[in-house]
Residue frames as qw, qx, qy, qz and C-alpha x, y, z in Angstrom:
[[0.018, 0.898, 0.441, -0.003, -0.09, -0.06, 0.01],
 [0.415, 0.422, -0.090, 0.801, 1.54, 3.37, -0.90],
 [0.249, -0.259, -0.505, 0.785, 1.85, 6.04, 1.72],
 [0.249, -0.041, -0.147, -0.956, -0.48, 8.50, 0.02],
 [0.535, -0.306, -0.622, -0.482, -3.38, 5.99, 0.23],
 [0.399, -0.317, -0.688, 0.517, -3.17, 6.25, 4.03],
 [0.010, -0.284, -0.220, 0.933, -4.39, 9.86, 3.78],
 [0.436, 0.699, 0.458, -0.335, -7.55, 11.48, 2.51],
 [0.485, 0.128, 0.531, 0.683, -7.07, 11.90, -1.25],
 [0.134, 0.879, 0.449, 0.088, -9.49, 14.91, -1.49],
 [0.458, 0.436, -0.012, 0.774, -7.81, 18.14, -2.50],
 [0.226, -0.288, -0.434, 0.823, -7.40, 20.97, -0.09],
 [0.231, 0.717, 0.532, -0.387, -10.46, 23.60, -0.07],
 [0.141, 0.764, -0.154, -0.611, -9.02, 26.19, -2.25],
 [0.089, -0.288, 0.825, 0.478, -7.48, 23.74, -4.67],
 [0.258, 0.368, 0.893, 0.031, -10.91, 22.09, -5.04],
 [0.202, 0.803, 0.331, -0.453, -12.57, 25.37, -5.67],
 [0.079, 0.769, -0.322, -0.547, -10.05, 26.41, -8.36],
 [0.415, -0.207, 0.814, 0.350, -8.94, 23.35, -10.18],
 [0.472, 0.492, 0.716, 0.148, -11.95, 22.76, -12.53],
 [0.274, 0.924, 0.181, -0.195, -12.31, 26.45, -13.60],
 [0.213, -0.755, 0.480, 0.392, -8.63, 26.91, -14.19],
 [0.440, -0.085, 0.841, 0.304, -8.30, 23.75, -16.24],
 [0.441, 0.671, 0.596, 0.001, -11.44, 24.68, -18.23],
 [0.146, 0.939, -0.082, -0.300, -9.91, 28.08, -19.07],
 [0.254, -0.545, 0.679, 0.422, -6.63, 26.43, -20.15],
 [0.523, 0.254, 0.775, 0.246, -8.57, 24.22, -22.51],
 [0.374, 0.864, 0.335, 0.044, -9.66, 27.49, -24.15],
 [0.604, 0.494, -0.053, 0.624, -6.10, 28.76, -24.42],
 [0.197, -0.810, 0.188, -0.519, -6.11, 30.96, -21.13],
 [0.769, -0.120, -0.533, 0.333, -3.53, 29.81, -18.58],
 [0.268, -0.835, 0.212, -0.432, -3.33, 31.21, -15.09],
 [0.847, -0.094, -0.396, 0.341, -0.74, 30.37, -12.67],
 [0.378, -0.918, 0.052, 0.107, 1.62, 31.88, -9.98],
 [0.311, 0.778, -0.488, 0.242, 5.21, 33.10, -9.82],
 [0.142, 0.309, -0.882, 0.326, 7.10, 30.15, -8.34],
 [0.738, -0.262, -0.467, -0.410, 5.44, 27.56, -6.20],
 [0.617, -0.060, -0.675, 0.401, 7.37, 26.61, -3.13],
 [0.185, -0.458, 0.198, -0.846, 5.31, 28.39, -0.42],
 [0.201, -0.157, -0.885, 0.388, 4.56, 26.74, 2.99],
 [0.241, 0.150, 0.283, -0.916, 1.96, 29.42, 3.40],
 [0.594, 0.095, -0.401, -0.690, -0.23, 27.63, 0.92],
 [0.225, 0.009, -0.963, 0.150, -0.42, 24.37, 2.97],
 [0.145, 0.363, 0.735, -0.553, -3.88, 23.55, 3.88],
 [0.446, 0.658, 0.138, -0.591, -5.46, 25.42, 1.04],
 [0.564, 0.630, -0.420, -0.329, -3.37, 24.47, -2.14],
 [0.455, 0.348, -0.814, 0.097, -1.09, 21.79, -0.76],
 [0.855, -0.399, -0.264, -0.198, -2.00, 18.73, 1.50],
 [0.265, -0.777, 0.511, -0.256, 0.11, 18.93, 4.60],
 [0.857, -0.247, 0.438, -0.113, 0.09, 15.08, 5.05],
 [0.859, 0.483, -0.066, 0.154, 1.91, 14.55, 1.70],
 [0.402, 0.705, -0.401, 0.425, 5.01, 16.11, 3.11],
 [0.670, -0.618, 0.280, -0.301, 5.27, 14.36, 6.40],
 [0.745, 0.301, -0.577, 0.147, 8.41, 12.32, 7.09],
 [0.456, -0.098, -0.733, 0.496, 8.92, 10.43, 10.45],
 [0.249, -0.708, -0.638, 0.173, 5.98, 12.30, 11.73],
 [0.180, -0.689, -0.096, 0.696, 7.24, 15.79, 10.99],
 [0.500, 0.848, 0.046, -0.171, 6.95, 18.32, 8.00],
 [0.734, -0.107, 0.359, 0.566, 9.91, 17.70, 5.66],
 [0.153, 0.816, -0.103, -0.548, 11.03, 20.83, 3.91],
 [0.131, -0.391, 0.759, 0.503, 13.09, 18.78, 1.57],
 [0.283, 0.336, 0.893, 0.094, 10.13, 16.56, 0.58],
 [0.264, 0.805, 0.366, -0.384, 7.85, 19.62, 0.11],
 [0.038, 0.730, -0.361, -0.579, 10.44, 21.43, -2.09],
 [0.147, -0.269, 0.857, 0.413, 10.95, 18.37, -4.25],
 [0.072, 0.294, 0.923, 0.239, 7.53, 17.18, -4.76],
 [0.184, 0.543, 0.507, -0.644, 5.04, 20.08, -4.32],
 [0.193, 0.381, -0.399, -0.811, 5.05, 21.08, -7.91],
 [0.135, -0.104, -0.945, -0.277, 3.30, 17.89, -8.84],
 [0.044, -0.534, -0.777, 0.332, 0.54, 18.78, -6.53],
 [0.061, 0.475, -0.035, -0.877, 0.58, 22.40, -7.74],
 [0.150, 0.154, -0.663, -0.717, -0.26, 21.15, -11.23],
 [0.019, -0.448, -0.894, 0.014, -3.52, 19.43, -10.04],
 [0.047, 0.756, 0.445, -0.478, -4.84, 23.01, -9.51],
 [0.139, 0.819, -0.139, -0.538, -2.94, 25.27, -11.83],
 [0.843, 0.496, 0.192, 0.074, -2.31, 24.76, -15.59],
 [0.541, 0.653, -0.126, 0.515, 0.78, 26.96, -15.64],
 [0.643, -0.659, -0.069, 0.385, 3.59, 28.20, -13.49],
 [0.326, 0.900, -0.211, 0.200, 6.18, 30.97, -14.04],
 [0.876, -0.213, -0.120, 0.416, 9.66, 29.73, -13.20],
 [0.030, -0.983, 0.155, -0.097, 11.66, 32.66, -11.79],
 [0.814, -0.446, 0.315, 0.197, 14.46, 30.35, -10.74],
 [0.788, 0.299, 0.291, 0.453, 15.98, 30.37, -14.30],
 [0.131, 0.976, -0.013, 0.174, 16.76, 34.06, -14.05],
 [0.455, -0.825, 0.335, -0.009, 19.78, 33.32, -11.86],
 [0.378, -0.433, 0.772, 0.270, 21.57, 30.68, -13.88],
 [0.585, 0.291, -0.561, -0.507, 21.49, 28.50, -17.03],
 [0.811, -0.211, 0.465, -0.284, 19.89, 25.27, -15.78],
 [0.157, -0.381, 0.871, 0.269, 21.63, 22.11, -16.67],
 [0.511, 0.073, -0.688, -0.510, 20.29, 19.49, -18.99],
 [0.330, -0.179, -0.894, 0.245, 19.81, 17.14, -16.04],
 [0.141, 0.242, 0.442, -0.852, 17.72, 19.90, -14.32],
 [0.473, 0.220, -0.336, -0.785, 15.43, 20.13, -17.21],
 [0.480, 0.002, -0.852, -0.208, 15.04, 16.46, -17.43],
 [0.204, -0.238, -0.833, 0.456, 14.10, 16.20, -13.78],
 [0.241, 0.263, 0.273, -0.893, 11.72, 19.14, -13.78],
 [0.568, 0.194, -0.383, -0.702, 9.70, 18.09, -16.88],
 [0.503, 0.017, -0.863, -0.052, 9.91, 14.41, -15.98],
 [0.203, -0.214, -0.832, 0.469, 8.43, 14.98, -12.60],
 [0.275, 0.347, 0.272, -0.855, 5.45, 16.92, -13.58],
 [0.593, 0.462, 0.659, -0.039, 2.37, 16.01, -15.66],
 [0.432, 0.171, 0.524, 0.714, 2.49, 16.86, -19.38],
 [0.030, 0.827, 0.507, 0.240, -0.47, 19.36, -19.02],
 [0.386, -0.801, -0.095, 0.447, 1.56, 21.76, -16.85],
 [0.496, 0.750, 0.070, 0.432, 2.91, 24.84, -18.97],
 [0.552, -0.535, -0.091, 0.633, 6.01, 26.80, -17.92],
 [0.308, 0.919, -0.024, 0.245, 6.98, 30.28, -18.44],
 [0.810, -0.281, -0.109, 0.504, 10.55, 30.86, -17.81],
 [0.044, -0.976, 0.117, 0.176, 12.54, 33.98, -17.04],
 [0.784, 0.511, -0.171, 0.309, 15.55, 34.09, -19.28],
 [0.722, -0.356, -0.170, 0.569, 18.94, 34.11, -17.28],
 [0.080, -0.959, 0.034, 0.268, 20.24, 37.62, -16.33],
 [0.548, -0.298, 0.501, 0.600, 23.44, 36.62, -18.31],
 [0.323, 0.451, 0.619, 0.556, 21.37, 37.68, -21.30],
 [0.077, -0.833, -0.502, -0.222, 19.33, 40.54, -19.83],
 [0.459, -0.803, -0.074, 0.372, 21.68, 42.44, -17.49],
 [0.511, 0.815, -0.079, 0.262, 23.74, 45.15, -19.31],
 [0.184, 0.600, -0.568, 0.532, 25.97, 45.84, -16.30],
 [0.646, -0.255, -0.693, 0.194, 26.32, 43.53, -13.38],
 [0.371, -0.850, -0.136, -0.348, 24.97, 45.16, -10.19],
 [0.222, 0.561, -0.603, 0.523, 27.32, 46.30, -7.54],
 [0.799, -0.424, 0.114, -0.411, 26.40, 43.57, -5.16],
 [0.393, -0.545, 0.738, -0.060, 28.52, 41.05, -3.15],
 [0.824, 0.122, 0.547, -0.084, 26.96, 37.96, -4.82],
 [0.694, 0.714, -0.093, 0.012, 28.40, 39.15, -8.36],
 [0.800, -0.311, 0.161, 0.487, 31.99, 38.87, -6.83],
 [0.397, -0.331, 0.295, 0.804, 34.65, 40.31, -9.15],
 [0.186, 0.379, 0.587, 0.691, 32.25, 41.14, -12.03],
 [0.084, -0.766, -0.544, 0.331, 30.17, 43.42, -9.86],
 [0.015, -0.845, -0.008, 0.534, 29.80, 46.78, -11.55],
 [0.266, -0.303, 0.695, 0.596, 31.32, 45.42, -14.76],
 [0.581, 0.330, -0.281, -0.689, 29.86, 45.37, -18.32],
 [0.777, 0.076, 0.579, -0.234, 28.04, 42.22, -19.13],
 [0.014, -0.389, 0.707, 0.590, 29.69, 40.61, -22.24],
 [0.080, 0.207, 0.955, 0.195, 26.71, 38.35, -22.73],
 [0.277, 0.512, 0.396, -0.710, 24.12, 40.98, -22.80],
 [0.666, 0.578, 0.167, -0.440, 21.74, 40.28, -25.67],
 [0.007, 0.459, -0.823, -0.334, 24.00, 37.74, -27.14],
 [0.805, 0.169, -0.047, -0.567, 21.77, 35.58, -29.30],
 [0.638, 0.321, -0.700, 0.005, 24.27, 32.80, -29.74],
 [0.023, -0.197, 0.777, -0.597, 24.70, 32.49, -25.93],
 [0.625, 0.026, 0.332, -0.706, 20.88, 32.38, -25.45],
 [0.819, 0.238, -0.329, -0.406, 20.42, 29.75, -28.11],
 [0.590, 0.294, -0.735, 0.155, 23.23, 27.40, -26.99],
 [0.155, 0.089, -0.787, 0.591, 22.86, 27.64, -23.18],
 [0.398, 0.160, 0.486, -0.761, 19.10, 28.20, -22.81],
 [0.723, 0.311, -0.102, -0.608, 16.96, 27.44, -26.02],
 [0.525, 0.322, -0.768, -0.179, 18.79, 24.33, -27.19],
 [0.035, 0.028, -0.918, 0.393, 18.58, 22.41, -23.73],
 [0.436, 0.271, 0.492, -0.703, 14.77, 23.39, -23.67],
 [0.353, 0.262, -0.567, -0.696, 14.16, 22.13, -27.18],
 [0.253, -0.127, -0.957, -0.060, 12.97, 18.59, -26.36],
 [0.079, -0.484, -0.755, 0.436, 10.32, 20.36, -24.07],
 [0.017, 0.042, 0.225, 0.973, 9.24, 23.20, -26.37],
 [0.345, -0.457, -0.628, -0.528, 5.62, 22.09, -26.43],
 [0.529, -0.587, -0.562, 0.246, 5.45, 22.60, -22.61],
 [0.316, -0.282, -0.155, 0.893, 7.05, 26.11, -22.57],
 [0.164, 0.811, 0.545, -0.133, 4.32, 28.52, -22.51],
 [0.248, 0.937, -0.035, 0.243, 6.72, 31.65, -23.08],
 [0.660, 0.008, -0.197, 0.725, 10.25, 32.76, -22.57],
 [0.111, -0.970, -0.213, -0.019, 10.26, 36.06, -20.63],
 [0.569, 0.294, -0.141, 0.755, 13.19, 38.55, -21.18],
 [0.366, -0.866, -0.325, 0.107, 13.00, 40.61, -18.08],
 [0.463, 0.413, -0.135, 0.773, 15.10, 43.89, -18.25],
 [0.374, -0.613, -0.474, 0.510, 15.59, 45.72, -15.08],
 [0.112, 0.968, 0.183, -0.133, 15.57, 49.46, -15.03],
 [0.705, 0.217, 0.058, 0.673, 18.37, 50.98, -17.20],
 [0.253, -0.734, -0.100, 0.622, 20.02, 54.11, -15.97],
 [0.376, 0.904, -0.010, -0.204, 20.57, 56.91, -18.44],
 [0.211, -0.711, 0.631, 0.228, 24.32, 56.19, -18.48],
 [0.535, -0.003, 0.821, 0.197, 23.68, 52.75, -20.07],
 [0.300, 0.494, 0.667, 0.470, 21.15, 54.01, -22.66],
 [0.052, -0.281, -0.162, 0.944, 21.08, 57.73, -22.86],
 [0.506, 0.183, -0.194, -0.820, 18.40, 57.49, -25.56],
 [0.728, 0.080, 0.582, -0.355, 15.76, 54.71, -25.58],
 [0.787, 0.546, -0.133, -0.255, 16.24, 54.14, -29.22],
 [0.127, 0.641, -0.755, 0.055, 19.64, 52.78, -28.40],
 [0.454, -0.095, 0.846, -0.264, 18.16, 49.90, -26.45],
 [0.765, 0.417, 0.289, -0.397, 15.49, 49.30, -29.08],
 [0.538, 0.659, -0.484, -0.206, 18.16, 49.01, -31.78],
 [0.001, -0.442, 0.887, -0.134, 19.98, 46.38, -29.78],
 [0.572, 0.103, 0.680, -0.447, 16.78, 44.66, -28.89],
 [0.723, 0.551, -0.041, -0.414, 15.74, 44.56, -32.51],
 [0.394, 0.606, -0.687, -0.074, 18.91, 42.98, -33.55],
 [0.186, -0.240, 0.903, -0.303, 18.63, 40.35, -30.89],
 [0.661, 0.234, 0.536, -0.470, 15.05, 39.46, -31.34],
 [0.679, 0.576, -0.185, -0.414, 15.67, 39.07, -35.10],
 [0.356, 0.461, -0.812, 0.042, 18.40, 36.34, -34.37],
 [0.571, -0.229, 0.600, -0.511, 16.31, 34.29, -32.09],
 [0.035, 0.065, -0.959, -0.273, 15.62, 30.69, -32.99],
 [0.596, -0.165, -0.306, -0.724, 12.12, 29.76, -33.97],
 [0.579, -0.152, -0.800, -0.039, 9.86, 27.50, -31.98],
 [0.290, -0.430, -0.651, 0.554, 9.13, 29.36, -28.84],
 [0.085, -0.889, -0.362, -0.267, 7.02, 32.16, -27.71],
 [0.471, 0.068, -0.246, 0.844, 9.17, 35.17, -26.77],
 [0.213, -0.899, -0.347, -0.164, 7.98, 38.04, -24.52],
 [0.410, 0.334, -0.265, 0.806, 9.81, 41.23, -23.18],
 [0.407, -0.840, -0.356, 0.039, 9.20, 42.85, -19.77],
 [0.361, 0.464, -0.167, 0.792, 10.72, 46.31, -19.12],
 [0.413, -0.629, -0.501, 0.427, 11.01, 48.44, -16.04],
 [0.187, -0.173, 0.062, 0.965, 11.55, 51.79, -17.71],
 [0.333, 0.695, 0.567, -0.289, 8.04, 53.30, -17.98],
 [0.173, 0.752, -0.174, -0.613, 9.51, 55.93, -20.52],
 [0.109, -0.178, 0.847, 0.488, 10.21, 53.05, -23.06],
 [0.353, 0.462, 0.799, -0.152, 6.44, 52.36, -23.36],
 [0.272, 0.675, -0.048, -0.684, 5.70, 53.88, -26.78],
 [0.785, 0.542, -0.005, -0.300, 5.32, 53.27, -30.57],
 [0.376, 0.642, -0.667, -0.031, 9.08, 52.40, -31.23],
 [0.270, -0.265, 0.869, -0.320, 9.15, 49.85, -28.46],
 [0.697, 0.242, 0.501, -0.452, 5.87, 48.30, -29.39],
 [0.665, 0.640, -0.272, -0.271, 6.79, 48.37, -33.06],
 [0.089, 0.573, -0.815, 0.017, 10.09, 46.52, -32.33],
 [0.458, -0.035, 0.831, -0.315, 8.23, 43.71, -30.51],
 [0.701, 0.445, 0.321, -0.455, 5.39, 43.51, -33.03],
 [0.508, 0.626, -0.490, -0.332, 7.79, 43.01, -36.07],
 [0.274, 0.347, -0.897, 0.024, 8.76, 39.76, -34.51],
 [0.714, -0.368, -0.427, -0.415, 5.52, 38.67, -32.89],
 [0.414, -0.023, -0.668, 0.618, 7.17, 39.06, -29.41],
 [0.380, -0.752, -0.516, -0.154, 4.62, 39.93, -26.55],
 [0.005, -0.540, 0.344, -0.769, 5.01, 42.88, -24.35],
 [0.406, -0.372, -0.766, 0.331, 4.59, 41.60, -20.63],
 [0.304, -0.699, -0.130, -0.634, 2.03, 43.55, -19.09],
 [0.599, -0.061, -0.619, 0.504, 3.49, 43.90, -15.59],
 [0.415, -0.862, -0.158, -0.244, 2.39, 45.25, -12.32],
 [0.772, -0.033, -0.264, 0.577, 5.55, 46.66, -10.77],
 [0.362, -0.574, -0.336, 0.653, 6.79, 49.43, -8.38],
 [0.026, -0.510, 0.132, 0.849, 7.54, 52.25, -11.03],
 [0.080, 0.167, 0.792, 0.582, 5.49, 50.81, -14.02],
 [0.481, -0.069, -0.076, -0.871, 2.07, 52.18, -14.96],
 [0.634, 0.006, 0.640, -0.435, -0.67, 50.06, -13.80],
 [0.383, 0.094, 0.859, 0.326, -1.59, 47.13, -16.07],
 [0.329, 0.735, 0.576, -0.143, -4.86, 48.76, -17.01],
 [0.093, 0.858, -0.186, -0.470, -2.79, 51.81, -18.25],
 [0.203, -0.394, 0.745, 0.499, -0.44, 49.70, -20.21],
 [0.403, 0.362, 0.833, 0.110, -3.29, 47.61, -21.82],
 [0.255, 0.847, 0.375, -0.277, -4.79, 50.99, -22.98],
 [0.193, -0.649, 0.408, 0.612, -1.65, 52.15, -24.84],
 [0.746, 0.574, -0.143, -0.306, -1.94, 52.13, -28.76],
 [0.608, 0.551, -0.571, -0.005, -0.10, 49.23, -30.12],
 [0.408, -0.549, 0.645, -0.341, 0.47, 47.51, -26.60],
 [0.866, 0.017, 0.474, -0.159, -0.74, 44.16, -27.89],
 [0.136, 0.705, -0.585, -0.377, 2.29, 43.18, -30.01],
 [0.018, 0.231, -0.955, -0.187, 1.85, 39.50, -30.54],
 [0.603, -0.160, -0.554, -0.552, -0.74, 36.84, -31.22],
 [0.677, -0.380, -0.609, 0.163, -0.60, 35.80, -27.63],
 [0.248, -0.820, 0.122, -0.501, -0.55, 37.65, -24.21],
 [0.648, -0.101, -0.571, 0.494, 1.75, 37.46, -21.25],
 [0.191, -0.797, 0.050, -0.571, 1.12, 39.29, -18.02],
 [0.571, -0.093, -0.654, 0.488, 2.75, 39.27, -14.58],
 [0.385, -0.789, -0.190, -0.439, 1.04, 40.71, -11.63],
 [0.666, 0.149, -0.504, 0.529, 4.00, 41.19, -9.28],
 [0.289, -0.262, -0.437, 0.811, 3.85, 44.25, -6.92],
 [0.036, 0.876, 0.461, -0.140, 1.56, 47.03, -6.11],
 [0.391, 0.680, 0.032, 0.619, 2.64, 50.26, -7.77],
 [0.139, -0.827, 0.213, -0.501, 4.84, 52.39, -5.50],
 [0.771, -0.541, 0.316, -0.110, 5.85, 49.55, -3.27],
 [0.275, 0.653, -0.702, -0.068, 9.34, 48.01, -3.52],
 [0.768, 0.024, -0.633, -0.096, 10.10, 44.31, -3.37],
 [0.382, 0.102, -0.759, 0.517, 11.72, 44.23, -0.04],
 [0.307, -0.095, 0.374, -0.870, 8.85, 46.01, 1.64],
 [0.774, -0.002, -0.293, -0.562, 6.46, 43.60, 0.06],
 [0.690, 0.082, -0.705, 0.143, 8.31, 40.67, 1.33],
 [0.149, 0.105, -0.649, 0.738, 8.59, 42.07, 4.87],
 [0.399, 0.006, 0.222, -0.890, 4.89, 43.01, 4.97],
 [0.755, 0.113, -0.206, -0.613, 3.17, 40.15, 3.30],
 [0.471, 0.268, -0.837, 0.079, 5.09, 37.01, 4.06],
 [0.282, -0.229, 0.895, 0.259, 4.47, 34.10, 4.73],
 [0.324, 0.144, -0.597, -0.719, 1.74, 34.52, 2.01],
 [0.100, 0.192, 0.945, -0.244, -1.10, 32.74, 3.84],
 [0.189, 0.706, 0.669, -0.135, -3.90, 35.09, 2.91],
 [0.272, 0.671, 0.286, 0.627, -4.94, 38.14, 1.07],
 [0.385, -0.494, -0.364, 0.689, -3.89, 41.25, 2.95],
 [0.058, 0.554, -0.043, -0.829, -4.32, 44.07, 0.40],
 [0.564, 0.543, 0.620, 0.052, -6.86, 43.58, -2.31],
 [0.116, -0.369, 0.347, 0.855, -5.86, 45.34, -5.50],
 [0.559, 0.547, 0.563, -0.265, -9.14, 45.72, -7.50],
 [0.358, 0.791, -0.232, -0.439, -7.49, 47.57, -10.43],
 [0.034, 0.461, -0.854, -0.239, -5.11, 44.82, -11.05],
 [0.440, 0.194, 0.860, -0.169, -7.84, 42.25, -10.79],
 [0.501, 0.703, 0.254, -0.436, -10.00, 44.14, -13.14],
 [0.268, 0.715, -0.509, -0.398, -7.16, 44.44, -15.61],
 [0.152, -0.219, 0.958, 0.102, -6.46, 40.61, -15.52],
 [0.515, 0.428, 0.642, -0.374, -10.16, 40.02, -15.99],
 [0.395, 0.764, -0.134, -0.492, -10.00, 42.18, -19.09],
 [0.142, 0.571, -0.745, -0.316, -7.14, 40.24, -20.51],
 [0.354, 0.025, 0.931, -0.086, -8.86, 36.93, -19.89],
 [0.518, 0.583, 0.532, -0.330, -12.02, 37.99, -21.60],
 [0.346, 0.744, -0.345, -0.455, -10.18, 39.60, -24.49],
 [0.088, -0.338, 0.920, 0.178, -8.18, 36.33, -25.03],
 [0.417, 0.293, 0.849, -0.140, -11.48, 34.21, -24.92],
 [0.478, 0.711, 0.283, -0.431, -13.26, 36.59, -27.22],
 [0.347, 0.758, -0.436, -0.339, -10.43, 36.74, -29.79],
 [0.997, 0.025, 0.069, 0.032, -9.45, 33.05, -29.28],
 [0.369, 0.693, -0.520, 0.337, -5.77, 34.11, -28.52],
 [0.782, -0.181, -0.504, 0.319, -3.61, 32.43, -26.11],
 [0.183, -0.820, 0.189, -0.509, -2.90, 34.07, -22.85],
 [0.725, -0.144, -0.535, 0.408, -0.54, 33.28, -19.90],
 [0.244, -0.794, 0.039, -0.555, -1.25, 35.27, -16.80],
 [0.685, -0.072, -0.592, 0.419, 0.87, 34.97, -13.59],
 [0.379, -0.826, -0.041, -0.415, 0.31, 36.31, -10.16],
 [0.469, 0.288, -0.625, 0.553, 2.92, 36.84, -7.36],
 [0.478, -0.561, -0.611, 0.288, 2.21, 36.59, -3.67],
 [0.332, -0.295, -0.187, 0.876, 3.77, 40.06, -3.22],
 [0.080, -0.385, -0.406, -0.825, 0.88, 41.67, -5.02],
 [0.521, -0.531, -0.107, -0.659, -1.80, 41.16, -2.41],
 [0.455, -0.492, 0.607, -0.427, -0.45, 38.60, 0.06],
 [0.591, 0.009, 0.799, -0.111, -1.53, 35.30, -1.39],
 [0.127, 0.319, -0.625, -0.701, -1.36, 34.52, -5.10],
 [0.065, -0.233, -0.955, -0.172, -3.80, 31.71, -5.14],
 [0.054, 0.654, 0.592, -0.468, -6.44, 33.98, -3.41],
 [0.095, 0.541, -0.217, -0.807, -5.82, 36.68, -6.00],
 [0.135, 0.069, -0.812, -0.563, -6.45, 34.29, -8.85],
 [0.022, -0.465, -0.879, 0.101, -9.62, 32.99, -7.18],
 [0.082, 0.649, 0.341, -0.675, -10.85, 36.42, -6.85],
 [0.084, 0.346, -0.511, -0.782, -10.12, 37.17, -10.47],
 [0.244, -0.045, -0.837, -0.487, -12.05, 34.19, -11.80],
 [0.140, 0.358, 0.782, -0.491, -14.82, 34.09, -9.20],
 [0.374, 0.625, 0.369, -0.577, -18.04, 34.52, -10.91],
 [0.188, 0.509, -0.598, -0.590, -16.56, 34.09, -14.45],
 [0.881, 0.278, 0.229, -0.307, -18.44, 31.93, -16.88],
 [0.187, -0.499, 0.775, 0.340, -16.15, 29.35, -18.55]]
């Protein structure tokens, strides 16, 4: 008899409420999920605590290793933030995809080796801190170190996200300089994946930026972030829908920095600060995608309201599927 058969196989309450609706939306091309997934604060609502007991105690190692499989019973997609910090190995990809159901779709942040122009002056960057990044927007490095290892799993990759942090004026005195670099890079990318770009410079949002993305069917990532316009305001910009699919990431309340959100909202057990404007914008994107029969991949972070599953439940509550 397996260990799991000793426990109640019914899903936790929130998981039971969400699963059918989210998977029905996915069948129509609209995928909702969270940014990352290893949160103990979701135990009892999304995750079954008894699954992660070893020798009578909660096992952090077991939870970290196995909770994504249970996550996929509720959510059809997930955004992998982990890949921003390194090029995962072939063995890692094999384990990740092999340990999850084929139905689960992944969006991956492309490693900062590709998207950082100058390495931050931070201790974790060691000797290269403050130096120019030679791999910035290098299409060959991206292809060999990231795209090729993901090739066998391309059908499960919802989108790749090129997240660019805020560029100071000294890096790109004129936004057109960035757009030119980006244009050359996007034009050299291998086919077979959906690509999307997330920027943190609000002044870049305009016709030249959107036209650059649109020429390659690359999506602008509608993002809720400290210094960016609200998602609703981004959606309203002319030309903002640059691809035949949509990517959105609801990350932070406008005006709040990451560190304050972590300190104020963790351990992410419940909604603490409802954000109706972001919720309405996500509903708009869902309804637009359904109406136009376009794919959409929408991700919510705990640090927006305090509990990403709760935000998603609030967004889809009452929606007809």
